[in-house]
C-alpha positions as CSV (number, residue, x, y, z in Angstrom):
1,M,-4.9,10.7,-31.6
2,T,-4.7,7.9,-34.1
3,Q,-5.3,10.4,-37.0
4,V,-2.6,12.8,-35.8
5,I,0.2,10.8,-34.3
6,P,2.4,8.7,-36.7
7,A,1.9,4.9,-36.3
8,P,5.5,4.2,-35.1
9,L,5.0,6.6,-32.2
10,M,1.7,5.2,-31.0
11,G,3.4,2.9,-28.5
12,F,5.5,5.7,-27.0
13,F,2.4,7.9,-26.8
14,A,0.4,5.1,-25.1
15,A,3.2,4.6,-22.5
16,V,3.3,8.4,-21.8
17,M,-0.5,8.5,-21.4
18,F,-0.4,5.4,-19.1
19,G,2.2,7.0,-16.9
20,A,0.4,10.3,-16.7
21,I,-2.9,8.5,-15.8
22,L,-1.2,6.5,-13.1
23,S,0.5,9.5,-11.7
24,S,-2.7,11.5,-11.5
25,F,-4.7,8.5,-10.2
26,N,-2.1,7.9,-7.4
27,S,-2.1,11.6,-6.3
28,V,-5.9,11.8,-6.3
29,L,-6.1,8.5,-4.4
30,N,-3.6,9.6,-1.8
31,S,-5.6,12.9,-1.4
32,V,-8.9,11.0,-0.9
33,N,-7.2,8.7,1.7
34,T,-5.8,11.6,3.6
35,M,-9.0,13.7,3.5
36,Y,-11.2,10.8,4.7
37,T,-8.8,9.5,7.3
38,M,-7.9,12.9,8.9
39,D,-10.9,15.1,8.2
40,I,-13.7,12.5,8.7
41,Y,-12.5,9.4,10.5
42,H,-10.0,11.1,12.9
43,E,-12.2,14.2,13.4
44,Y,-15.6,12.7,13.9
45,I,-15.5,8.9,14.1
46,N,-12.4,8.0,16.2
47,P,-10.6,11.1,17.6
48,N,-8.4,8.9,19.8
49,A,-7.1,6.7,16.9
50,S,-3.4,5.9,16.9
51,G,-1.1,6.5,14.0
52,D,-1.1,2.8,13.1
53,K,-4.9,2.8,13.1
54,L,-5.1,5.8,10.9
55,V,-2.7,4.2,8.4
56,S,-4.8,1.0,8.4
57,V,-8.0,3.0,7.8
58,G,-6.4,5.0,5.0
59,K,-5.2,1.8,3.2
60,K,-8.7,0.3,3.5
61,I,-10.5,3.3,2.2
62,G,-8.0,3.6,-0.6
63,I,-8.8,0.0,-1.7
64,V,-12.5,0.9,-1.7
65,F,-12.0,4.0,-3.9
66,A,-9.6,2.2,-6.2
67,V,-12.2,-0.6,-6.8
68,A,-15.0,1.9,-7.3
69,T,-13.0,4.0,-9.8
70,T,-12.0,0.8,-11.7
71,I,-15.7,-0.1,-12.0
72,V,-16.6,3.4,-13.1
73,G,-13.6,3.7,-15.5
74,P,-15.1,2.0,-18.5
75,M,-18.0,4.5,-18.5
76,V,-15.5,7.2,-19.6
77,Y,-16.1,5.9,-23.1
78,F,-19.6,7.4,-23.0
79,F,-18.4,10.9,-21.8
80,P,-19.3,13.2,-24.7
81,A,-16.4,15.7,-24.1
82,G,-13.8,13.2,-22.9
83,L,-12.4,12.5,-19.4
84,K,-10.4,15.7,-19.0
85,T,-13.4,18.0,-19.4
86,F,-15.6,15.7,-17.3
87,L,-13.1,15.7,-14.4
88,D,-12.6,19.4,-14.7
89,S,-16.3,20.0,-14.2
90,F,-16.3,17.8,-11.1
91,V,-13.2,19.4,-9.7
92,M,-15.3,22.6,-9.4
93,L,-17.5,20.7,-6.9
94,I,-14.8,21.1,-4.3
95,G,-12.3,23.5,-5.8
96,L,-14.5,26.5,-6.0
97,P,-15.7,26.6,-2.4
98,V,-12.1,26.2,-1.3
99,L,-11.2,29.2,-3.5
100,S,-14.1,31.1,-2.1
101,A,-12.9,30.4,1.5
102,V,-9.4,31.6,0.6
103,F,-10.7,34.8,-0.9
104,G,-13.0,35.2,2.1
105,G,-10.0,35.0,4.4
106,F,-8.2,37.7,2.3
107,F,-11.1,40.3,2.1
108,F,-13.3,39.7,5.1
109,K,-12.0,40.0,8.6
110,Y,-15.1,39.3,10.7
111,L,-16.5,36.1,9.3
112,P,-18.1,33.6,11.7
113,K,-16.3,30.3,12.3
114,Y,-18.9,28.3,10.4
115,T,-18.6,30.3,7.1
116,A,-16.3,27.9,5.3
117,K,-18.5,24.9,6.1
118,L,-21.6,26.9,5.1
119,I,-20.1,27.8,1.7
120,M,-19.0,24.3,1.1
121,V,-22.4,22.8,1.8
122,F,-24.2,25.5,-0.3
123,H,-21.9,25.0,-3.2
124,I,-22.0,21.2,-3.2
125,V,-25.8,21.2,-3.1
126,V,-26.4,23.8,-5.8
127,Y,-23.5,22.8,-8.1
128,G,-24.3,19.1,-7.5
129,L,-27.9,19.7,-8.6
130,F,-26.7,21.5,-11.7
131,M,-24.5,18.5,-12.6
132,L,-27.4,16.2,-12.1
133,I,-29.8,18.3,-14.2
134,G,-27.5,18.2,-17.2
135,P,-24.5,20.4,-17.9
136,S,-23.5,21.1,-21.5
137,Y,-20.4,19.5,-22.8
138,P,-18.9,19.9,-26.3
139,G,-20.4,17.2,-28.5
140,G,-23.3,16.5,-26.1
141,A,-26.7,17.9,-25.0
142,G,-27.2,20.1,-22.0
143,T,-28.5,23.4,-20.8
144,M,-25.4,25.3,-19.6
145,H,-21.6,24.8,-19.7
146,Y,-20.2,24.1,-16.2
147,L,-17.9,27.2,-16.4
148,Y,-20.9,29.5,-16.7
149,A,-22.4,27.8,-13.6
150,V,-19.1,28.5,-11.8
151,A,-19.1,32.1,-13.0
152,V,-22.6,32.5,-11.4
153,L,-21.9,30.7,-8.2
154,W,-18.6,32.3,-7.2
155,P,-19.9,35.9,-7.0
156,I,-23.0,34.6,-5.0
157,E,-20.7,32.8,-2.5
158,L,-18.6,36.0,-2.1
159,L,-21.8,38.0,-1.5
160,I,-22.9,35.5,1.1
161,M,-19.6,35.9,2.9
162,A,-19.8,39.7,2.6
163,F,-23.3,39.5,4.2
164,L,-22.1,37.2,7.0
165,D,-19.0,39.4,7.6
166,R,-21.1,42.6,7.9
167,R,-23.7,41.0,10.1
168,N,-21.1,39.4,12.4
169,K,-19.4,42.8,12.7
170,K,-22.6,44.5,13.6
171,Q,-23.6,41.9,16.2
172,N,-20.2,42.0,17.8
173,P,-19.0,45.6,17.6
174,T,-16.1,45.0,20.0
175,M,-14.8,42.0,18.0
176,Q,-11.2,42.4,16.9
177,A,-10.6,42.0,13.1
178,W,-8.6,38.8,12.3
179,E,-5.1,39.5,11.1
180,Q,-2.5,37.0,9.9
181,E,0.5,37.3,12.1
182,D,3.8,37.9,10.3
183,V,6.4,35.6,11.8
184,K,9.1,37.2,9.6
185,A,9.9,33.9,8.0
186,V,10.0,35.6,4.5
187,D,9.9,39.1,3.2
188,L,6.3,40.1,2.7
189,T,6.9,43.5,1.3
190,P,4.2,44.1,-1.4
191,W,5.6,44.1,-5.0
192,K,5.4,47.7,-6.4
193,Y,4.1,46.5,-9.8
194,R,1.4,44.2,-8.4
195,K,-1.6,46.4,-9.3
196,I,-0.4,47.0,-12.9
197,V,0.4,43.3,-13.5
198,S,-3.0,42.2,-12.0
199,I,-4.8,44.6,-14.3
200,V,-2.8,43.3,-17.3
201,V,-3.5,39.7,-16.4
202,M,-7.2,40.3,-16.0
203,I,-7.4,42.1,-19.4
204,C,-5.5,39.2,-21.0
205,V,-7.9,36.7,-19.5
206,I,-11.0,38.7,-20.7
207,A,-9.4,39.1,-24.2
208,V,-8.7,35.4,-24.5
209,Y,-12.3,34.6,-23.4
210,I,-13.8,37.0,-25.9
211,F,-11.5,35.7,-28.7
212,F,-12.6,32.1,-28.3
213,S,-16.2,33.0,-27.6
214,P,-19.0,33.4,-30.2
215,L,-18.0,37.0,-30.3
216,G,-14.6,35.9,-31.7
217,I,-13.7,32.7,-33.5
218,G,-15.9,30.5,-31.4
219,V,-19.1,28.9,-32.8
């Protein structure tokens, strides 16, 4: 940045970056507090906790995570590809199984109740091991870029859900397929150009990928 941005604007740029970092940090911290308080503490540790108790627990766990991230923060200097790429790779630790669960709800109607939890555990274990073994980042050593690992894991997770869906349907032939009830809150009439636009978007994504890959201008 110091080689690109004019010196008189460095202070302004630093203020913008500081504000963006604080905004992102606050949103992530709030999400962590909520997930721990509602999904772990309230669900498994103290189901009868009052609202005031949950707020108190959320504040305390927020302080713990804030201190932990402050300690880890200086280590960002040693990240070969910078903080953004590093964080993006770790977002896939939770983001991809959530995406898989959403797609599973769209395409599979006979999934067992435990499917989402199974996919979450499977992905965290496998992708977590990949991150520990040594992913490849620009400017650093490694065996495989994290996006390639994601490209391999996602189809596998969809295949696991397809297998569970088919097996559950076979074991429970009288089971009714799950359908999302339309409460008529909004108009859900399918857009007539949805298929054409979907194909165009996928073609554009593939074209951009090829263009920036070694087959195009990438090295």
